[in-house]
C-alpha positions, 0 to 999 in steps of 0.5 A: 714723513718729516723728522720731528726733532725735539729737545730732551734734557739729558742731565743737570738743571732743566732751566739751562739750555746747554743741558738739552740735546736734540732727538729725532722722534721719527728715527726712534719710532722707525728704529723701534718698529724695525726691531720687530720686523721679520721676513721668511724665505724658503730656499730649498723648501725649508722656511727660514725666519730672519730678523730684518736689519741692515744685513745678516751677520757674517758667520751666521749659517743663513748668510751663505744661503742668502748670498747664494740664493741672491747671486743665483737670482742675479745670474738668471736675470742676465741675458747673456746667451748671445755672449756664451762660449761653446764648451763640450757642446754646451753654451757657457757664460760664467762659472761660480764657486762660493763668492767667486764668479768667472765670466766667460766670453770670446772677446774683450768688448763682450767681457766689458759689457758682461762685467758692466751688466753684472755690476749693475745687476748686483747693485740692484740687489745690494751686492757690490763687486770688490774691484781690488779682487776683480781680474781680467784673464785671457786665453790665446 
């Protein structure tokens, strides 16, 4: 579908070309149709209806639930069992709290691979790592 642009007289004399402004009809139709779209998700067995927009407002009570559900899905898709560290008899490759994630591995090359995998998986669902808050810690 191509954008259809037309000229629209905004003010003044219709005979003066300077009074016309271009308007893209496809984006107007697209925007007006998207204003009526909703989606329904069912985290934790409760249906939630959400208006489809570019994102959910921060501070909205649905926002942390959507983030948590999305991050949970990202983490389940990653295949890191071969990079896990045994802690108290269990294999552990990450810890999460709110929007913080700690990747746990036994060497630097695995840590680099895990970070690249995690960044790639997050990007596929629209999440972005904040590089200014990303740190490397080492326990000797």
